[in-house]
C-alpha positions as CSV (number, residue, x, y, z in Angstrom):
1,X,-9.5,0.3,18.5
2,X,-6.4,-1.9,18.4
3,X,-7.0,-5.4,16.9
4,X,-10.3,-4.8,15.2
5,X,-9.1,-3.4,11.9
6,X,-9.0,0.3,11.5
7,X,-11.5,0.7,8.7
8,X,-14.2,-1.6,10.2
9,X,-13.8,0.1,13.6
10,X,-14.2,3.5,12.0
11,X,-17.2,2.5,10.0
12,X,-18.9,1.3,13.2
13,X,-17.8,4.4,15.1
14,X,-19.0,6.8,12.4
15,X,-22.3,5.1,12.2
16,X,-23.1,6.2,15.7
17,X,-21.0,9.3,16.1
18,X,-22.6,12.7,16.5
19,X,-23.0,14.5,13.2
20,X,-20.7,17.3,12.3
21,X,-23.8,19.5,12.1
22,X,-27.6,19.2,12.6
23,X,-29.6,17.2,10.1
24,X,-31.1,20.3,8.6
25,X,-27.7,21.8,7.9
26,X,-26.3,18.5,6.7
27,X,-29.0,18.1,4.1
28,X,-29.0,21.7,3.0
29,X,-28.2,22.3,-0.7
30,X,-24.8,24.0,-0.9
31,X,-23.2,26.1,-3.6
32,X,-19.6,25.3,-4.7
33,X,-18.0,27.6,-2.2
34,X,-20.1,26.4,0.7
35,X,-19.4,22.8,-0.3
36,X,-15.7,23.3,-0.2
37,X,-15.9,24.7,3.3
38,X,-18.2,21.8,4.4
39,X,-16.0,19.2,2.9
40,X,-13.0,20.6,4.7
41,X,-14.9,20.3,8.0
42,X,-16.0,16.8,7.3
43,X,-12.5,15.7,6.4
44,X,-11.0,17.4,9.4
45,X,-13.3,15.6,11.8
46,X,-12.5,12.3,10.0
47,X,-8.8,13.0,10.1
48,X,-8.8,13.3,13.8
49,X,-10.6,10.0,14.2
50,X,-8.2,8.1,11.9
51,X,-5.2,9.6,13.6
52,X,-6.5,8.3,16.9
53,X,-7.3,4.9,15.4
54,X,-3.8,4.5,13.9
55,X,-1.9,5.6,17.0
56,X,-1.2,1.9,17.8
57,X,0.5,1.4,14.4
58,X,2.7,4.4,15.2
59,X,3.7,2.8,18.5
60,X,3.8,-0.9,17.7
61,X,4.8,-0.8,14.0
62,X,2.3,-3.5,13.2
63,X,-1.3,-3.7,11.8
64,X,-3.8,-6.0,13.3
65,X,-7.0,-7.5,11.8
66,X,-8.5,-10.2,14.0
67,X,-5.9,-12.9,14.5
68,X,-3.7,-11.6,11.7
69,X,-0.7,-9.3,12.2
70,X,1.3,-7.4,9.7
71,X,4.6,-5.9,11.1
72,X,5.9,-3.0,9.1
73,X,9.3,-1.3,8.6
74,X,9.0,2.4,8.1
75,X,11.6,4.9,6.9
76,X,11.3,8.5,5.8
77,X,13.5,10.1,3.1
78,X,14.1,13.7,2.2
79,X,12.3,16.8,3.1
80,X,8.5,16.9,3.1
81,X,7.2,18.6,-0.1
82,X,4.5,21.3,0.0
83,X,1.9,18.8,-1.2
84,X,2.9,16.1,1.3
85,X,5.2,13.1,1.2
86,X,5.0,10.2,-1.2
87,X,4.3,6.8,0.1
88,X,6.0,3.7,-1.3
89,X,4.6,0.3,-0.1
90,X,7.3,-2.3,-0.9
91,X,6.5,-6.0,-0.9
92,X,9.1,-8.6,-0.1
93,X,10.0,-11.9,-1.7
94,X,9.8,-15.4,-0.3
95,X,6.6,-17.3,-0.4
96,X,5.8,-20.9,0.5
97,X,8.9,-21.2,2.7
98,X,9.9,-21.3,6.3
99,X,9.2,-18.2,8.4
100,X,12.9,-17.5,8.9
101,X,13.4,-17.2,5.2
102,X,10.5,-14.9,4.7
103,X,11.7,-12.8,7.6
104,X,15.1,-12.4,6.0
105,X,13.4,-11.5,2.6
106,X,11.4,-8.9,4.5
107,X,14.5,-7.4,6.1
108,X,16.3,-7.4,2.7
109,X,13.4,-5.4,1.3
110,X,14.0,-2.6,3.8
111,X,17.1,-1.5,2.0
112,X,16.4,-2.6,-1.6
113,X,15.0,0.8,-2.8
114,X,15.6,4.4,-1.7
115,X,13.3,7.2,-2.9
116,X,14.6,10.7,-3.1
117,X,11.7,11.7,-0.9
118,X,8.9,9.9,0.7
119,X,7.8,7.4,3.3
120,X,9.1,3.9,2.5
121,X,7.0,1.1,4.2
122,X,7.8,-2.6,3.9
123,X,5.0,-4.8,5.3
124,X,5.8,-8.3,6.5
125,X,3.2,-10.6,5.0
126,X,0.9,-12.2,7.6
127,X,1.3,-15.5,5.8
128,X,4.2,-17.8,4.7
129,X,2.6,-18.9,1.4
130,X,3.0,-18.3,-2.3
131,X,0.1,-15.8,-2.3
132,X,1.3,-14.2,1.0
133,X,0.7,-10.6,-0.2
134,X,-2.7,-10.9,-2.0
135,X,-4.9,-13.3,-0.1
136,X,-8.5,-12.2,0.4
137,X,-8.7,-9.8,3.3
138,X,-5.3,-8.3,2.8
139,X,-6.5,-5.3,0.9
140,X,-7.7,-3.8,4.2
141,X,-4.2,-4.0,5.6
142,X,-2.8,-1.9,2.7
143,X,-5.6,0.6,3.2
144,X,-4.7,0.8,6.9
145,X,-1.0,1.5,6.0
146,X,-2.2,4.4,3.9
147,X,-4.5,5.8,6.7
148,X,-1.5,5.6,9.1
149,X,0.9,7.3,6.7
150,X,-1.7,9.9,5.8
151,X,-2.6,10.8,9.4
152,X,0.8,10.4,11.2
153,X,3.4,11.1,8.5
154,X,1.9,13.7,6.2
155,X,1.6,11.5,3.1
156,X,-0.4,12.8,0.2
157,X,-3.1,10.2,-0.7
158,X,-2.6,11.0,-4.4
159,X,1.1,10.0,-4.2
160,X,0.8,6.4,-3.0
161,X,2.8,3.8,-5.0
162,X,3.1,0.0,-4.7
163,X,6.0,-2.1,-5.7
164,X,7.4,-5.6,-5.0
165,X,10.1,-8.2,-5.8
166,X,9.5,-11.9,-6.6
167,X,6.6,-13.0,-4.4
168,X,6.2,-9.3,-3.8
169,X,6.0,-8.9,-7.6
170,X,3.3,-11.6,-7.6
171,X,1.4,-9.4,-5.2
172,X,1.8,-6.3,-7.3
173,X,0.3,-8.1,-10.3
174,X,-2.9,-8.7,-8.3
175,X,-3.1,-5.6,-6.1
176,X,-2.4,-3.0,-8.8
177,X,-5.4,-3.8,-10.9
178,X,-7.9,-4.7,-8.1
179,X,-7.0,-1.5,-6.1
180,X,-6.1,0.6,-9.1
181,X,-8.1,3.6,-7.7
182,X,-5.8,3.7,-4.7
183,X,-2.4,3.9,-6.5
184,X,-0.6,6.8,-8.3
185,X,1.5,4.1,-10.1
186,X,2.8,0.6,-9.6
187,X,5.9,-1.4,-10.4
188,X,6.3,-5.2,-10.6
189,X,9.7,-6.8,-10.2
190,X,10.4,-10.5,-11.0
191,X,6.9,-11.8,-10.3
192,X,4.4,-14.0,-12.0
193,X,1.1,-12.6,-13.3
194,X,-1.0,-15.7,-13.1
195,X,-4.4,-15.2,-14.6
196,X,-4.9,-11.5,-13.6
197,X,-6.7,-9.1,-15.9
198,X,-4.9,-5.8,-16.6
199,X,-7.9,-3.8,-17.9
200,X,-8.3,-1.9,-14.6
201,X,-4.9,-0.3,-15.1
202,X,-6.4,2.1,-17.6
203,X,-5.7,5.1,-15.3
204,X,-2.8,3.6,-13.3
205,X,0.8,3.8,-14.7
206,X,2.4,0.4,-14.5
207,X,5.9,-0.9,-14.9
208,X,7.2,-4.4,-15.5
209,X,10.7,-5.6,-14.7
210,X,12.0,-9.2,-15.3
211,X,15.3,-10.8,-16.0
212,X,15.5,-12.3,-19.6
213,X,16.9,-15.5,-18.1
214,X,14.3,-15.7,-15.3
215,X,12.7,-18.9,-16.6
216,X,11.4,-20.3,-13.3
217,X,7.6,-20.6,-13.5
218,X,8.0,-19.2,-17.0
219,X,8.3,-15.7,-15.6
220,X,10.3,-14.2,-18.5
221,X,7.8,-15.3,-21.1
222,X,4.8,-14.4,-19.0
223,X,6.1,-10.9,-18.3
224,X,7.0,-10.4,-22.0
225,X,3.4,-11.4,-22.9
226,X,1.9,-9.0,-20.4
227,X,4.1,-6.2,-21.7
228,X,2.7,-6.9,-25.2
229,X,-0.8,-7.0,-23.7
230,X,-0.3,-3.5,-22.2
231,X,1.0,-2.3,-25.5
232,X,-2.2,-3.6,-27.2
233,X,-4.4,-2.0,-24.6
234,X,-2.7,1.4,-25.0
235,X,-2.8,1.2,-28.8
236,X,-6.6,0.7,-28.5
237,X,-6.9,3.5,-25.9
238,X,-3.9,5.9,-26.4
239,X,-4.9,8.2,-23.5
240,X,-4.8,5.3,-21.0
241,X,-2.6,2.4,-20.0
242,X,0.6,4.3,-19.4
243,X,3.3,1.6,-18.9
244,X,6.9,0.7,-19.4
245,X,8.3,-2.8,-19.7
246,X,11.9,-4.1,-19.1
247,X,13.1,-7.6,-19.8
248,X,16.7,-7.2,-18.6
249,X,19.2,-8.9,-20.9
250,X,21.6,-11.4,-19.3
251,X,19.9,-11.3,-15.9
252,X,18.0,-14.1,-14.1
253,X,15.8,-13.7,-11.1
254,X,18.1,-11.1,-9.5
255,X,18.5,-8.1,-11.8
256,X,21.4,-6.5,-9.9
257,X,19.2,-3.5,-9.0
258,X,18.5,-2.4,-12.6
259,X,14.9,-2.2,-11.4
260,X,15.7,0.6,-8.9
261,X,14.9,3.0,-11.8
262,X,11.3,2.2,-11.1
263,X,11.2,4.5,-8.1
264,X,11.9,7.6,-10.1
265,X,9.6,6.5,-12.9
266,X,6.7,6.1,-10.5
267,X,7.4,9.4,-8.7
268,X,6.5,11.4,-11.8
269,X,2.8,10.3,-11.5
270,X,-0.1,11.4,-9.3
271,X,-3.3,9.6,-8.8
272,X,-6.3,11.0,-10.6
273,X,-9.2,10.0,-8.4
274,X,-11.7,11.4,-10.9
275,X,-10.8,9.9,-14.3
276,X,-13.0,10.8,-17.2
277,X,-13.0,7.2,-18.4
278,X,-13.3,4.1,-16.2
279,X,-12.7,0.4,-17.0
280,X,-13.5,-1.8,-14.1
281,X,-13.4,-5.6,-14.0
282,X,-14.0,-7.5,-10.7
283,X,-11.0,-9.6,-9.7
284,X,-10.9,-12.5,-7.3
285,X,-11.2,-10.1,-4.3
286,X,-14.5,-8.2,-4.8
287,X,-14.9,-4.5,-4.3
288,X,-18.2,-2.6,-4.3
289,X,-16.6,0.7,-5.5
290,X,-14.0,1.9,-7.9
291,X,-13.0,5.5,-8.5
292,X,-16.4,7.3,-8.5
293,X,-18.6,4.3,-9.3
294,X,-20.3,1.9,-6.9
295,X,-22.2,-1.3,-7.5
296,X,-24.7,-3.4,-5.5
297,X,-23.1,-5.7,-2.9
298,X,-25.3,-8.7,-3.8
299,X,-24.5,-8.6,-7.5
300,X,-20.7,-8.6,-7.3
301,X,-18.8,-11.5,-9.0
302,X,-15.4,-12.0,-10.6
303,X,-15.4,-11.0,-14.2
304,X,-18.3,-8.5,-14.1
305,X,-17.4,-5.2,-15.8
306,X,-18.4,-1.6,-16.0
307,X,-17.0,0.7,-18.8
308,X,-18.0,4.3,-18.9
309,X,-16.9,7.9,-19.6
310,X,-18.0,11.4,-18.7
311,X,-17.8,14.5,-20.8
312,X,-19.8,17.8,-20.7
313,X,-22.1,16.6,-17.9
314,X,-23.0,13.4,-19.8
315,X,-22.0,10.0,-18.4
316,X,-22.0,7.5,-21.2
317,X,-22.1,3.8,-20.2
318,X,-20.6,1.4,-22.7
319,X,-21.0,-1.7,-20.6
320,X,-22.6,-2.6,-17.3
321,X,-23.1,-6.1,-15.9
322,X,-25.1,-4.8,-13.0
323,X,-28.8,-3.8,-12.5
324,X,-27.9,-0.4,-11.2
325,X,-24.9,1.9,-10.6
326,X,-24.3,4.7,-8.1
327,X,-22.1,7.6,-9.1
328,X,-20.3,9.7,-6.5
329,X,-20.0,13.2,-8.0
330,X,-18.3,16.5,-7.4
331,X,-17.4,19.5,-9.6
332,X,-14.2,17.9,-10.7
333,X,-16.2,15.3,-12.5
334,X,-19.3,17.2,-13.6
335,X,-20.7,20.7,-13.2
336,X,-23.2,20.3,-10.4
337,X,-24.8,23.6,-11.1
338,X,-26.2,22.0,-14.3
339,X,-28.3,18.8,-14.8
340,X,-26.3,15.5,-15.2
341,X,-27.4,13.2,-18.0
342,X,-26.7,9.4,-18.1
343,X,-26.8,7.6,-21.4
344,X,-26.4,3.9,-22.3
345,X,-26.2,2.8,-25.9
346,X,-27.1,6.3,-27.0
347,X,-30.3,6.1,-24.9
348,X,-30.8,8.6,-22.1
349,X,-31.7,6.6,-18.9
350,X,-31.4,9.5,-16.4
351,X,-31.3,13.3,-16.3
352,X,-31.2,15.1,-13.0
353,X,-30.2,18.3,-11.3
354,X,-28.2,17.3,-8.2
355,X,-27.5,19.1,-4.9
356,X,-24.3,19.3,-3.0
357,X,-24.8,18.3,0.7
358,X,-22.7,17.7,3.8
359,X,-24.8,14.6,4.4
360,X,-23.5,13.0,1.2
361,X,-19.9,14.0,2.0
362,X,-20.2,12.3,5.4
363,X,-21.8,9.2,3.9
364,X,-19.3,8.7,1.1
365,X,-16.3,9.4,3.3
366,X,-17.7,6.9,5.8
367,X,-17.9,4.3,3.1
368,X,-14.7,4.9,1.3
369,X,-12.3,6.0,4.0
370,X,-10.4,8.2,1.5
371,X,-10.5,12.0,1.6
372,X,-10.6,12.2,-2.2
373,X,-13.8,10.2,-2.2
374,X,-15.9,12.4,0.0
375,X,-18.4,13.2,-2.7
376,X,-20.7,16.2,-2.8
377,X,-23.6,14.4,-4.5
378,X,-24.7,10.9,-5.5
379,X,-26.7,9.7,-8.4
380,X,-28.2,6.2,-8.7
381,X,-29.3,4.9,-12.1
382,X,-31.3,1.8,-13.0
383,X,-29.6,-0.1,-15.8
384,X,-32.1,-3.0,-16.0
385,X,-35.0,-4.2,-14.0
């Protein structure tokens, strides 16, 4: 499997692999207790496959996709908690500079932060460019880091954090929103936000650190403006947009490690893979799913949005720029023993009693490659024809 990209290889493998059970059993309607047992079996089978697929990362300490390589530095701190280790993905500085300089920035990042417990992984960007950490295609590298840490190091997938300094901070500005359903929290240090939208951070705690004197590329003003933007988002939606912003007085690009407080701040949060309210705006790298919502591949475009909430078995859609949506559902989102209703603009567009099945668990795990997104049921709704 080495060199093909773990997720793509697993998708191809799972498409032809023998089923965990016969078709009749896989499609059988399950009660809640049976579904829990079936899900455990499906995840266990998948876990063994990803452990095998990530063996080369454990040995070589690098991730390979096609012609691109991402070396990683990996350190483990503290004792493993009962619910698994935390994972901190820490992105180095540098940018459009000689390879040697970026290598030294990567090596500096190894020792820049030290969590009380957890796996601390510093990936070396595959590029020597200003957007080294967030070019299209790099999202899959970070997903592979998580699969490796989950299967080999005992990481809890709901305790995955991303952070980065300078060019690494540039990366966090982009990666935190577009992969917000992956992170438990994120922290940006001394980076430039560019034109990124922050609305996807509704359920992802986010921290901003910048020196008050860091005027290069207007970082200090840009970061101050983005802190104000997060304040505004939270004022409009008080249950979301948890954030904290620090413009460090008297400091320029180097903040003398004042930003190390971010590690402890992030550690208090866990990912909620099943939020009751979702705000999703497509960024420059397109994704066909976000939390428990999926959209058609052929309709994706930057700027398209979905806004919805769920309460008492009613999914209420406030905005949808697609012709249809698919919801991955389980009993943490709705009560699958009762009908699920979908409304848009106060009009009911679907009402259906769903079934839990092993077939759907396998399908959604196959698609998402994340144990938390192995859904018991799916519901597709037509928004417009």
